[in-house]
C-alpha positions as MATLAB code, in Angstrom:
seq = 'MLNWIKWLVLSAIALVCIAGIVAYSMLRMSLPELSGDKRTSAVSASVSLSRDALGQAIISASNRTDAAYALGFAHAQDRLFQMDLQRRAASGELAEWVGSMAVEVDKRARFHQFATRASRTFSQLPPSQQELLEQYSRGVNDAIGEMSALPFEYLVTGFKPRPWQPSDSILVVYSMYMDLQRGQVDLDLARTALKDTFGMDMLRFLTQPSQYQAALDGSRLPTGRAEIPTLSDTAKQASTAMVSQPPWDIGSNNWAVSGELTTGSGAMLANDMHLGLRVPIIWYRTQLKYVRDGENVSVTGVSLPGLPGVVVGTNGHIAWGFTNANLDNVDWVRLPDDALTQTIDSPIALPDTEEPYSITMSEFGPVRTLNNAQYALTWVAHQPYAVNLRVMDLDLAKDVDAALAIAPTMGMPVQNMATVDTAGNLAWTPAGAVTGRTLPSDTAITPDMVDDKWATQESGVPVVKNPPLGRLWTANARVVGTSDLPRFGDGGYALGARAVQIRDRLMDIETFAEQDFYRIQLDNEARFLMPWHRLLLNTIQANRGEFATDISLLEDWGACACPDSVGYTLVRRFRSQVMQDLLSPVLTALEKQNAPVSPLLRGVETALWQLLRQQPDSWLPNGASNWQHFLVQAYQQAKSRIIEEESPDNTLASATWGNVNALRIRHPFSGQIPVLGDMLNMDTAAGFGDSYMPAVQAPTFGASERFFVRPGALDKAILTLPGGQSGHPLSPYYRAGFEDYISGDSTPLLPGNIQHTRTFSPGATQ';
ca = [
      25.372   -7.738  -47.480;
      28.151   -8.588  -45.014;
      29.181   -4.938  -44.854;
      25.566   -3.989  -44.115;
      25.369   -6.511  -41.232;
      28.737   -5.351  -39.944;
      27.538   -1.743  -40.016;
      24.388   -2.654  -38.070;
      26.389   -4.540  -35.417;
      28.871   -1.705  -35.010;
      26.029    0.813  -34.830;
      24.309   -1.209  -32.150;
      27.527   -1.449  -30.145;
      28.059    2.280  -30.520;
      24.535    3.013  -29.322;
      25.035    0.776  -26.275;
      28.314    2.530  -25.495;
      26.727    5.956  -25.893;
      23.830    4.926  -23.651;
      26.308    3.657  -21.083;
      28.285    6.893  -21.206;
      25.120    8.950  -20.839;
      23.926    6.828  -17.912;
      27.319    7.047  -16.214;
      27.396   10.810  -16.762;
      23.962   11.170  -15.223;
      25.070    9.085  -12.252;
      28.145   11.272  -11.836;
      25.995   14.379  -11.985;
      23.824   13.083   -9.146;
      26.764   12.749   -6.745;
      26.270   15.285   -3.950;
      28.561   18.241   -3.316;
      30.387   17.348   -0.123;
      32.690   20.370    0.031;
      32.075   24.084   -0.339;
      30.184   26.997    1.165;
      26.497   27.853    1.033;
      24.610   30.902    2.241;
      21.090   30.283    3.476;
      18.496   32.095    5.517;
      17.655   28.749    7.180;
      20.474   28.961    9.760;
      21.051   31.517   12.484;
      24.837   31.076   12.620;
      27.571   29.241   10.749;
      27.115   25.453   10.569;
      29.577   22.834    9.299;
      28.782   19.425    7.845;
      31.853   17.214    7.538;
      32.445   13.639    6.400;
      35.193   11.237    7.437;
      36.477    8.163    5.589;
      33.253    6.261    6.347;
      31.094    9.181    5.238;
      29.927    9.785    8.820;
      28.103   13.105    9.088;
      29.814   15.328   11.671;
      27.727   18.438   12.274;
      28.802   21.453   14.334;
      26.231   24.171   14.998;
      25.487   26.884   17.530;
      22.074   25.402   18.372;
      19.965   22.305   17.898;
      17.655   23.708   15.225;
      20.582   24.638   12.994;
      21.982   21.141   13.541;
      18.612   19.710   12.473;
      18.828   21.716    9.240;
      22.291   20.327    8.457;
      21.234   16.766    9.291;
      18.267   17.067    6.940;
      20.647   18.303    4.261;
      23.030   15.368    4.847;
      20.235   12.785    4.914;
      18.837   14.019    1.608;
      22.273   14.050   -0.003;
      22.946   10.436    0.939;
      19.554    8.771    1.484;
      16.752   10.591   -0.352;
      15.493    7.361   -1.947;
      15.318    5.624    1.435;
      13.488    8.560    3.009;
      10.982    8.609    0.167;
      10.337    4.880    0.565;
       9.762    5.277    4.307;
       7.177    8.029    4.025;
       5.411    6.331    1.107;
       5.362    2.973    2.887;
       3.535    4.556    5.838;
       1.134    6.663    3.788;
       0.304    3.856    1.335;
       1.699    5.612   -1.738;
       4.284    3.151   -3.029;
       2.180    1.980   -5.981;
       2.191    5.500   -7.411;
       5.952    5.099   -7.732;
       6.635    1.412   -8.415;
       3.316    0.226   -9.855;
       0.738   -2.461   -9.168;
       3.157   -4.762   -7.314;
       2.779   -2.465   -4.293;
      -1.029   -2.157   -4.262;
      -1.591   -4.715   -1.493;
       1.201   -3.166    0.574;
      -0.445    0.225    0.153;
      -3.817   -1.162    1.224;
      -2.346   -2.438    4.482;
      -0.916    1.007    5.196;
      -4.016    2.939    4.101;
      -6.042    0.927    6.625;
      -4.364    3.007    9.356;
      -4.793    6.418    7.660;
      -1.327    7.464    8.702;
      -1.118   10.350    6.233;
      -4.060   12.073    7.907;
      -2.793   11.209   11.373;
       0.681   12.596   10.572;
      -0.645   16.060    9.754;
      -2.796   16.069   12.882;
       0.072   14.840   15.079;
       2.446   17.509   13.786;
      -0.058   20.246   14.589;
      -0.242   18.989   18.191;
       3.525   18.866   18.843;
       5.119   21.487   21.103;
       6.358   24.530   19.122;
      10.007   23.617   19.754;
       9.519   20.187   18.153;
       7.608   21.686   15.239;
      10.523   24.039   14.677;
      12.982   21.148   14.624;
      10.943   19.323   11.986;
      10.494   22.491    9.935;
      14.225   23.179    9.980;
      14.990   19.577    9.136;
      12.588   19.798    6.176;
      14.287   22.959    4.935;
      17.594   21.126    4.975;
      16.154   18.212    3.008;
      14.564   20.467    0.410;
      17.651   22.663    0.042;
      19.708   19.539   -0.685;
      17.164   18.405   -3.290;
      17.130   21.848   -4.820;
      20.862   21.899   -5.522;
      20.975   18.439   -7.135;
      22.184   18.595  -10.746;
      20.485   15.246  -11.303;
      18.229   13.154   -9.105;
      19.423    9.871   -7.562;
      19.359    6.982  -10.038;
      16.210    5.416   -8.556;
      14.264    8.404   -9.857;
      15.991    8.226  -13.241;
      15.059    4.540  -13.565;
      11.399    5.084  -12.674;
      10.926    8.507  -14.240;
       9.480    9.691  -10.931;
      10.262   12.913   -9.100;
      10.302   13.393   -5.323;
       7.839   15.843   -3.890;
       9.178   18.385   -1.390;
       9.708   17.079    2.138;
       7.075   18.215    4.610;
       7.472   18.269    8.405;
       4.628   15.738    8.636;
       6.643   13.360    6.438;
       8.992   12.854    9.366;
       5.981   11.748   11.415;
       5.256    9.219    8.654;
       8.775    7.823    9.077;
       7.966    7.068   12.724;
       4.694    5.444   11.649;
       6.672    3.242    9.251;
       8.610    2.002   12.284;
       5.329    1.238   14.073;
       4.406   -0.936   11.105;
       7.756   -2.714   11.225;
       7.851   -3.210   14.977;
       4.221   -3.674   16.064;
       2.299   -4.938   13.045;
       2.924   -8.501   14.243;
       1.214   -7.593   17.518;
      -1.779   -6.251   15.600;
      -2.026   -9.559   13.728;
      -1.406  -11.699   16.810;
      -4.458  -10.607   18.770;
      -6.675  -11.259   15.755;
      -5.069  -14.676   15.250;
      -5.653  -15.573   18.900;
      -9.275  -14.529   18.520;
      -9.753  -16.732   15.468;
      -8.069  -19.655   17.247;
     -10.332  -19.334   20.294;
     -13.497  -18.936   18.232;
     -12.690  -21.884   15.972;
     -11.160  -24.419   18.368;
     -12.072  -23.183   21.832;
     -10.275  -21.732   24.803;
      -8.488  -25.006   25.599;
      -6.706  -24.903   22.240;
      -5.725  -21.274   22.759;
      -4.266  -22.063   26.185;
      -2.432  -25.092   24.818;
      -0.761  -23.391   21.862;
       0.197  -20.198   23.720;
       1.774  -21.657   26.849;
       4.898  -20.060   28.317;
       8.103  -21.880   27.465;
      10.965  -23.010   29.659;
      13.015  -20.160   28.146;
      12.363  -17.299   30.532;
      14.776  -14.561   31.534;
      12.800  -11.781   33.210;
      15.099   -9.295   34.905;
      13.666  -10.107   38.339;
      14.013  -13.857   37.762;
      10.266  -14.478   38.021;
       8.899  -17.399   36.049;
       5.552  -18.464   34.667;
       4.475  -22.128   35.030;
       5.046  -24.213   31.888;
       3.551  -27.350   30.399;
       0.394  -27.341   32.531;
      -2.201  -27.020   29.783;
      -4.017  -30.191   28.801;
      -3.678  -31.354   25.203;
      -7.077  -30.861   23.551;
      -8.430  -33.521   21.228;
      -7.961  -32.718   17.539;
     -10.985  -33.694   15.482;
     -10.773  -35.922   12.409;
     -12.649  -33.223   10.497;
      -9.867  -30.701   11.100;
      -7.199  -33.245   10.110;
      -8.979  -34.193    6.909;
      -9.394  -30.568    5.903;
      -5.738  -29.683    6.456;
      -3.394  -28.968    3.586;
       0.201  -30.040    3.167;
       1.589  -26.507    3.196;
       0.717  -23.780    5.678;
       2.433  -20.597    6.774;
       6.164  -20.959    7.315;
       7.284  -20.662   10.950;
       8.295  -17.059   11.600;
      11.778  -16.077   12.615;
      12.344  -15.258   16.262;
      13.095  -11.755   15.124;
      13.907   -8.871   17.369;
      16.950   -7.212   18.841;
      19.490   -7.568   21.628;
      20.803   -5.186   24.204;
      22.517   -5.684   27.490;
      24.603   -3.731   29.979;
      26.964   -4.246   32.895;
      27.820   -1.952   35.777;
      31.047    0.010   36.097;
      32.273   -2.479   38.703;
      32.362   -5.157   35.995;
      34.228   -3.260   33.254;
      37.939   -2.918   32.610;
      37.786    0.850   33.100;
      35.509    3.566   34.359;
      31.808    3.665   33.593;
      29.173    1.060   32.870;
      29.048   -0.511   29.396;
      26.206   -1.010   26.917;
      25.668   -3.299   23.926;
      22.914   -2.805   21.373;
      22.127   -4.569   18.107;
      18.715   -3.888   16.632;
      17.586   -6.708   14.341;
      15.768   -5.417   11.290;
      15.369   -6.104    7.597;
      18.645   -5.507    5.736;
      18.795   -3.876    2.329;
      20.710   -1.252    0.351;
      20.909    1.428    1.577;
      20.959    0.327    5.207;
      18.462    1.775    7.646;
      20.797    3.654   10.003;
      23.048    6.658    9.331;
      26.282    7.348   11.217;
      25.929   10.756   12.877;
      27.673   13.079   15.294;
      25.878   16.269   16.338;
      27.641   19.084   18.198;
      25.762   22.170   19.338;
      24.935   24.341   22.335;
      21.659   23.823   24.166;
      20.513   25.529   27.362;
      24.015   26.926   27.738;
      25.666   23.500   27.581;
      27.950   22.067   24.927;
      26.401   18.913   23.505;
      28.084   16.152   21.515;
      25.891   13.184   20.570;
      27.285   10.302   18.514;
      25.467    7.256   17.196;
      22.943    6.442   14.503;
      20.139    8.583   13.146;
      17.207    7.480   10.999;
      16.992    9.286    7.640;
      13.750   11.216    7.699;
      14.141   12.301   11.329;
      16.334   14.837   13.136;
      18.442   13.618   16.032;
      20.292   10.495   17.119;
      18.149    7.425   17.856;
      20.732    5.187   19.559;
      24.007    6.548   20.836;
      25.890    8.398   23.553;
      26.417   11.969   24.694;
      29.573   11.138   26.631;
      27.700   11.072   29.953;
      25.202    8.302   29.193;
      24.651    5.774   26.429;
      21.343    4.213   25.428;
      19.989    1.509   23.161;
      16.668   -0.090   22.300;
      14.984   -3.420   21.593;
      11.319   -3.988   20.785;
       9.473   -4.323   24.116;
       6.347   -6.228   22.947;
       4.086   -4.838   25.657;
       0.416   -5.228   24.703;
      -0.681   -2.024   22.964;
      -3.543   -3.433   20.864;
      -7.243   -4.120   21.343;
      -9.521   -5.582   18.690;
     -13.145   -4.704   19.421;
     -15.804   -7.084   18.116;
     -18.595   -4.913   16.825;
     -22.284   -5.793   17.133;
     -24.207   -6.297   13.902;
     -25.906   -2.913   14.250;
     -22.719   -0.934   14.966;
     -22.509    2.475   13.299;
     -19.702    2.659   10.754;
     -18.769    4.873    7.854;
     -16.938    4.212    4.623;
     -13.988    6.375    3.611;
     -12.820    6.198    0.012;
      -9.047    6.133   -0.323;
      -8.181    5.305   -3.961;
      -4.608    4.168   -4.537;
      -2.786    6.031   -7.288;
      -0.865    4.047   -9.903;
       1.488    5.556  -12.510;
      -1.299    5.714  -15.136;
      -4.524    5.010  -13.268;
      -5.816    4.290   -9.754;
      -7.039    1.310   -7.753;
     -10.303    1.710   -5.788;
      -9.939    1.178   -2.051;
     -12.124    2.084    0.895;
     -11.791    1.924    4.671;
     -14.598    1.112    7.085;
     -14.321    3.254   10.207;
     -15.963    2.915   13.609;
     -15.724    4.914   16.819;
     -13.020    2.495   17.977;
     -10.896    2.580   14.826;
     -10.645    1.020   11.360;
     -12.651   -2.160   10.814;
     -11.641   -5.540    9.472;
     -13.958   -8.446    8.684;
     -12.939  -11.904    9.856;
     -15.155  -14.965    9.491;
     -18.252  -12.784    8.865;
     -17.689  -10.701   12.010;
     -16.467   -7.111   12.161;
     -13.542   -6.110   14.371;
     -12.327   -2.558   15.024;
      -8.674   -1.900   15.774;
      -7.646    0.272   18.711;
      -3.861    0.590   18.549;
      -1.429    2.852   20.319;
      -0.067    3.980   16.923;
      -3.450    5.635   16.297;
      -3.242    7.736   19.471;
      -2.105   11.396   19.550;
       0.764   10.535   21.915;
       2.208    7.918   19.543;
       4.793   10.240   17.989;
       7.011   13.014   19.316;
      10.712   13.954   19.374;
      11.381   13.415   23.074;
      14.081   10.850   22.324;
      16.197   13.816   21.219;
      16.070   15.175   24.768;
      18.475   12.470   25.881;
      21.157   14.809   24.562;
      21.336   16.667   27.901;
      20.931   13.662   30.221;
      23.882   13.398   32.610;
      22.963   10.098   34.272;
      20.562    7.171   34.027;
      18.036    8.886   36.313;
      17.641   11.706   33.804;
      17.223    9.178   30.991;
      14.637    7.225   32.994;
      12.598   10.397   33.498;
      12.441   11.021   29.741;
      11.705    7.416   28.666;
       7.943    7.229   29.461;
       7.303   10.556   27.702;
       8.769    9.453   24.371;
       6.476    9.093   21.376;
       7.674    6.058   19.424;
       6.993    2.289   19.325;
       7.636    1.212   22.906;
      11.136   -0.164   23.384;
      13.215   -1.798   26.074;
      15.627    1.035   26.826;
      18.912    0.018   28.402;
      21.021    2.933   29.568;
      24.347    3.352   31.359;
      26.368    6.306   32.651;
      29.928    7.316   33.484;
      29.326    6.796   37.210;
      28.841    3.071   36.543;
      25.040    2.948   36.829;
      22.808    0.903   34.550;
      19.030    0.775   34.147;
      16.180   -0.652   32.098;
      12.683    0.665   31.460;
      10.078    0.639   28.675;
      10.549    3.812   26.599;
       7.901    5.052   24.213;
       4.146    5.058   23.822;
       2.397    2.693   26.242;
      -1.376    2.902   26.442;
      -2.925    3.880   29.759;
      -5.496    1.099   29.269;
      -5.151   -0.998   32.408;
      -6.431   -4.452   31.417;
      -4.817   -6.009   28.323;
      -6.607   -8.802   26.478;
      -5.097  -11.493   24.276;
      -8.281  -11.768   22.219;
     -10.996   -9.428   20.943;
     -13.098   -7.549   23.465;
     -16.641   -6.144   23.352;
     -17.386   -2.403   23.090;
     -18.351   -2.147   26.767;
     -14.842   -3.341   27.706;
     -13.027   -0.516   25.897;
     -11.063    1.498   28.462;
     -11.331    5.323   28.422;
      -7.671    5.409   29.443;
      -6.674    4.531   25.880;
      -6.547    8.307   25.391;
      -3.689    8.711   27.893;
      -0.074    7.599   27.823;
       1.049    5.422   30.712;
       3.684    7.076   32.914;
       4.009    4.444   35.623;
       6.144    1.952   33.721;
       8.451   -0.467   35.578;
      12.117    0.332   36.157;
      15.117   -1.816   37.066;
      18.167    0.154   38.197;
      21.498   -1.218   39.381;
      20.377   -4.842   39.882;
      22.391   -6.837   42.458;
      24.277   -8.864   39.831;
      25.271   -5.739   37.911;
      23.861   -7.033   34.633;
      20.837   -6.267   32.439;
      19.656   -7.942   29.239;
      16.730   -7.751   26.822;
      15.980   -9.658   23.633;
      12.289   -9.042   22.882;
      11.175  -11.738   25.294;
       9.351  -11.008   28.545;
      11.455   -8.599   30.609;
       8.761   -7.451   33.047;
       8.216   -9.564   36.120;
       5.197  -11.803   36.533;
       3.659   -9.256   38.912;
       3.650   -6.604   36.144;
       2.482   -8.951   33.392;
      -1.293   -8.594   34.046;
      -0.937   -4.814   33.661;
       1.293   -4.671   30.563;
       0.321   -7.915   28.851;
       1.879  -10.071   26.156;
       2.018   -8.325   22.812;
       3.913  -11.169   21.158;
       7.014  -11.793   23.225;
       9.852  -13.688   21.621;
      10.259  -17.257   22.830;
      13.077  -16.323   25.214;
      15.845  -18.700   24.133;
      17.947  -15.804   22.872;
      17.519  -13.829   26.094;
      18.458  -16.865   28.197;
      21.620  -17.435   26.153;
      22.666  -13.781   26.504;
      21.975  -13.827   30.241;
      24.034  -16.990   30.681;
      26.947  -15.572   28.675;
      26.929  -12.467   30.857;
      27.027  -14.600   33.987;
      30.070  -16.497   32.666;
      32.287  -13.380   32.648;
      33.434  -11.324   35.614;
      35.172   -8.402   33.881;
      34.120   -7.015   30.509;
      35.809   -5.112   27.706;
      34.193   -4.076   24.425;
      35.491   -7.178   22.639;
      33.807   -9.417   25.231;
      30.512   -7.797   24.276;
      31.262   -8.270   20.584;
      31.870  -12.005   21.108;
      28.478  -12.361   22.804;
      26.833  -10.559   19.904;
      28.406  -13.061   17.478;
      27.474  -16.098   19.594;
      25.887  -18.646   17.240;
      25.874  -21.706   19.503;
      22.729  -23.729   18.789;
      21.570  -24.245   22.374;
      17.902  -23.999   21.448;
      18.124  -26.699   18.762;
      20.072  -29.209   20.853;
      16.903  -31.091   21.971;
      15.752  -31.212   18.330;
      19.169  -32.530   17.342;
      18.855  -35.351   19.870;
      15.324  -36.126   18.697;
      16.394  -36.312   15.059;
      19.391  -38.530   15.769;
      17.252  -40.867   17.869;
      14.635  -40.939   15.115;
      16.951  -42.123   12.343;
      19.398  -44.229   14.387;
      17.203  -47.301   13.914;
      17.758  -47.067   10.155;
      21.500  -46.452   10.279;
      22.057  -48.158    6.957;
      19.664  -45.857    5.100;
      20.748  -42.733    6.951;
      24.477  -43.376    7.486;
      25.539  -40.181    5.719;
      22.874  -38.141    7.497;
      23.935  -39.476   10.890;
      27.546  -38.568   10.166;
      26.537  -35.024    9.224;
      24.430  -34.707   12.361;
      27.195  -36.001   14.601;
      29.522  -33.377   13.096;
      26.995  -30.532   13.140;
      29.155  -28.403   15.429;
      26.201  -27.401   17.617;
      26.267  -24.014   15.931;
      24.788  -22.093   13.028;
      28.190  -22.282   11.359;
      28.741  -21.708    7.625;
      30.155  -25.198    6.958;
      27.527  -27.164    8.910;
      25.113  -29.351    6.924;
      23.901  -30.974   10.130;
      22.600  -27.648   11.379;
      20.556  -27.244    8.197;
      19.049  -30.697    8.721;
      18.051  -30.033   12.327;
      16.661  -26.580   11.563;
      14.494  -27.794    8.702;
      13.423  -30.933   10.597;
      11.980  -28.791   13.383;
      10.122  -26.603   10.884;
       8.668  -29.631    9.119;
       7.502  -31.259   12.357;
       5.895  -28.008   13.449;
       4.175  -27.573   10.117;
       2.870  -31.149    9.937;
       1.566  -31.230   13.496;
      -0.137  -27.839   13.414;
      -1.419  -27.769    9.830;
      -4.977  -28.902   10.786;
      -5.303  -25.917   13.116;
      -3.553  -23.408   10.885;
      -5.393  -24.498    7.739;
      -8.735  -23.816    9.403;
      -7.574  -20.342   10.416;
      -6.052  -19.555    7.036;
      -9.366  -20.343    5.351;
     -10.794  -17.475    7.407;
      -7.935  -15.200    6.248;
      -6.698  -15.012    9.816;
      -3.007  -13.981   10.147;
      -1.777  -17.258   11.636;
       1.986  -16.873   11.331;
       2.419  -14.891   14.591;
       0.944  -17.824   16.544;
       3.899  -20.012   15.630;
       6.357  -17.981   17.681;
       4.994  -19.423   20.922;
       4.244  -23.082   20.214;
       7.472  -24.691   21.440;
       6.002  -25.972   24.708;
       2.967  -27.400   22.921;
       5.154  -29.141   20.330;
       7.176  -30.952   22.954;
       4.053  -31.970   24.869;
       2.746  -33.579   21.686;
       6.031  -35.305   20.960;
       6.336  -36.688   24.476;
       2.715  -37.709   25.065;
       1.995  -38.717   21.425;
      -1.815  -38.457   21.535;
      -3.558  -40.445   18.807;
      -5.799  -37.570   17.722;
      -2.789  -35.447   16.762;
      -0.960  -38.132   14.753;
      -0.883  -36.761   11.171;
      -2.806  -38.631    8.507;
      -0.707  -41.153    6.613;
       1.531  -42.026    9.577;
       1.077  -45.412   11.236;
       2.676  -44.286   14.496;
       4.689  -41.377   15.881;
       8.067  -42.881   14.976;
       6.854  -43.320   11.406;
       5.647  -39.699   11.385;
       8.999  -38.333   12.537;
      10.893  -40.328    9.898;
       8.498  -39.076    7.225;
       8.908  -35.496    8.428;
      12.678  -35.796    8.208;
      12.573  -37.345    4.754;
      10.306  -34.585    3.509;
      12.507  -31.882    5.038;
      15.599  -33.461    3.500;
      13.999  -33.661    0.043;
      13.048  -30.004    0.172;
      16.552  -29.023    1.252;
      18.068  -30.840   -1.730;
      15.496  -29.550   -4.223;
      15.124  -25.976   -3.031;
      18.164  -24.965   -0.995;
      21.180  -26.902   -2.258;
      23.229  -25.155   -4.978;
      23.936  -28.435   -6.819;
      21.024  -30.572   -5.538;
      23.193  -32.587   -3.189;
      23.029  -32.815    0.561;
      26.738  -32.049    0.875;
      26.306  -28.540   -0.525;
      23.368  -27.706    1.774;
      25.656  -26.065    4.295;
      24.117  -23.453    6.522;
      26.419  -20.933    4.889;
      24.698  -21.578    1.541;
      21.152  -22.069    2.822;
      21.216  -18.963    5.018;
      23.573  -16.814    2.933;
      23.327  -13.103    3.702;
      22.074  -11.166    0.673;
      21.786   -7.430    1.268;
      20.205   -6.115   -1.916;
      18.948   -2.889   -3.388;
      15.158   -2.978   -3.988;
      15.659   -2.003   -7.649;
      18.569   -4.324   -8.464;
      16.284   -6.971   -9.951;
      14.726   -4.443  -12.327;
      18.014   -3.270  -13.844;
      19.415   -5.744  -16.407;
      23.108   -6.713  -16.428;
      24.293   -4.030  -14.011;
      21.654   -4.442  -11.311;
      23.676   -6.855   -9.212;
      26.397   -4.229   -8.833;
      24.023   -2.334   -6.548;
      23.994   -5.161   -3.991;
      26.433   -5.881   -1.219;
      28.527   -9.018   -1.747;
      26.788  -12.220   -0.708;
      28.242  -13.616    2.520;
      28.060  -17.119    3.934;
      25.288  -17.574    6.482;
      26.454  -17.090   10.054;
      23.867  -17.145   12.806;
      20.155  -17.866   12.865;
      17.053  -17.398   14.949;
      16.924  -18.229   18.710;
      20.575  -17.237   19.336;
      22.367  -13.926   19.930;
      23.815  -13.891   16.402;
      20.491  -13.431   14.638;
      20.769  -13.648   10.854;
      18.531  -14.560    7.937;
      19.243  -13.928    4.240;
      17.765  -10.416    4.399;
      17.534   -9.866    8.143;
      19.936   -9.419   11.017;
      21.779   -6.957   13.218;
      21.236   -3.526   11.703;
      24.014   -2.172   13.922;
      26.531   -3.479   16.454;
      27.092   -0.905   19.144;
      29.367   -1.357   22.179;
      30.148    1.654   24.329;
      31.259    2.945   27.715;
      30.310    6.623   27.971;
      33.602    7.398   29.738;
      35.764    5.665   27.130;
      34.405    6.625   23.711;
      37.795    6.077   22.078;
      37.212    2.331   22.568;
      33.563    2.365   21.444;
      32.463    0.313   18.424;
      29.750    0.945   15.848;
      29.683   -1.552   12.978;
      27.008   -1.325   10.276;
      25.979   -3.766    7.487;
      26.632   -1.356    4.636;
      27.801    2.071    3.658;
      26.677    5.568    4.540;
      25.727    6.699    1.051;
      22.970    5.351   -1.197;
      24.840    6.480   -4.332;
      26.578    3.547   -6.092;
      29.466    5.753   -7.284;
      30.135    7.186   -3.843;
      33.214    5.946   -1.965;
      30.856    5.614    1.005;
      28.472    3.170   -0.706;
      30.157    0.067    0.751;
      32.449    1.588    3.377;
      32.225   -0.401    6.603;
      30.537   -3.474    5.108;
      33.664   -5.640    5.281;
      34.040   -4.994    9.011;
      30.467   -6.186    9.495;
      30.975   -9.407    7.534;
      34.313  -10.246    9.131;
      33.228   -9.305   12.660;
      35.813   -6.540   12.928;
      35.448   -3.395   14.995;
      34.577   -0.113   13.323;
      35.208    2.842   15.673;
      32.228    4.836   16.857;
      34.008    8.180   16.831;
      34.684    9.940   13.526;
      38.044    9.648   11.843;
      39.989   12.152    9.781;
      37.823   14.683    7.965;
      37.739   14.350    4.168;
      35.051   16.854    3.167;
      33.302   19.836    4.745;
      30.268   21.891    3.725;
      29.594   25.118    5.551;
      26.268   26.932    5.807;
      26.359   30.625    6.629;
      23.379   32.851    7.434;
      22.275   35.177    4.688;
      20.302   35.299    1.463;
      19.994   31.847   -0.095;
      22.403   31.416   -2.981;
];
């Protein structure tokens, strides 16, 4: 009997070992070929694709279309899984791959019919851009075709990638629209629900401008002038304890200084785009060298797998970077009861079945029902001019004037473009698709108000070039002056605290080097929370005996989002709890209508402080005898939740910001792979940074790149990324560069020593 049991145990162990060997062998087989020669009819002349120690793709070609082929090949070798996710996320086809967990995500994407729009958009692109996408697709598909085994994500799911189509690259751009402007789409609907439910006075009150304003022309909007509306007892009684969590002040940073303010020649640019962080990371280190219009081109920066060309980077003459501009590019149209609509069936495929889904369409766009009324969405992403490849034409720009001429013709989610050149010039302008509609609205409009100019892209966008102080900054807050605001609107600007802090840091320094820019990017001083810190200390000082430990932690909070600060955690969560308790009557009423209320919370800071200072009786939450009592209760509740939900050992001492806000960059499939899944993730790092400060960081969100460059001194330029170049866990490039990101070290922008080279020669495909 014992021998029989022993034999079974040994057999089981042997089977596990064999399975492990087979799995490892399959993983090894799916590693791409990084060296060698290939003959292909896709290129017109010899092309080389090299990798350095970071895995950066260095491509040398005789023309741009051949370079696009090689970049497609490189992207597919290193990031096929990521590319597949991007196109499926936009087309609403994730559930076919990963199952029912993605059905609701697919429904949100299907609402916009991006798959149909992508094919139509591609057919309308200029022939030269179509050729670039076709060549890029050939590169992707040639790389797939030579794979001995598919990347492990396909082995785990049993799924196979379909060939890459040129229109799939259009879908990748649409996926960025969803990331960057979906909050704007929700915001206008939320404002409409707020106005309809509580009246215009409530809308004005909760959406007031804040004191944190840093427009480039210094213009300011008046603050704190809205009257506090009375909150009814009915709304308070109907409110629930938990409502939507306050959203992060997400976005990106860029800034620039003139050549007169740098330690060498040329103006200098900083750019750090804040996005969701996962494995593999979103950006791909790229250098493209080719000849175009008789000129030698060398562009270095980051590309987006799924698209040809460099998105943010430098060509040695200029450098450019982007942050989300938040101009108003949305109209919701309230339809009359007798409006003509049609229903389009769009069933969602699952691995073994399908989920019924249909879209209601009107002449103004897809229709959503809110509180028994129908609203049609008119959004710039639905327009023919929403997507093109004009950003690639920055490759030949010699100065900021050339870049400024290209910016308003770009087809992408509109961005704040900051650009600098070797002559020392600097400039800002909105770059990307801006609707020609001339009168933005914060709430839904009627059909007769729909502007025919929606069909045209705005070309007359504002420009700031060489400002007197020699400094520019953007951080998703209002950049346009108050005179331009009625034309371009508020599509959900960030509060502005981050922009103010960056502006002030720039004013503190007279001469800049790259490391000065890096220090600003890592600035985690808690300037925005300082008033909340004072309020909390004043609130609990009267009960020093009960809160002695808390007071000590608050007094030692460091005034920063530092890893070892418990006091920062207390202040941060206290603010969130106060916000939630005060606004829950309003938000509960909107949530019951299925209105997307979370975007409203980004702009309520002024209203919160008016309530706290004036303390109107109608807003005092139920259960509190007075406002002091309410604030103590809010703190006690926030503290209890910290200990129960965010402390590793259920003590206040371990609720450091480093633990609470720890950075966890994970692979989407790591949770589905037992035992070994965690090996796919980047190492967890202590939380450093937060919202409302230059060093933006959440557990799965933060700076997707740190880019500091003077076009005339590329040997000093820095490009640090939060992960490796390759998506293959056995690749030496899977984690390369991650440690520099975590430690705040400087990774060079320019490629290092070459380790591998693939060459592509014209001829019959091998």
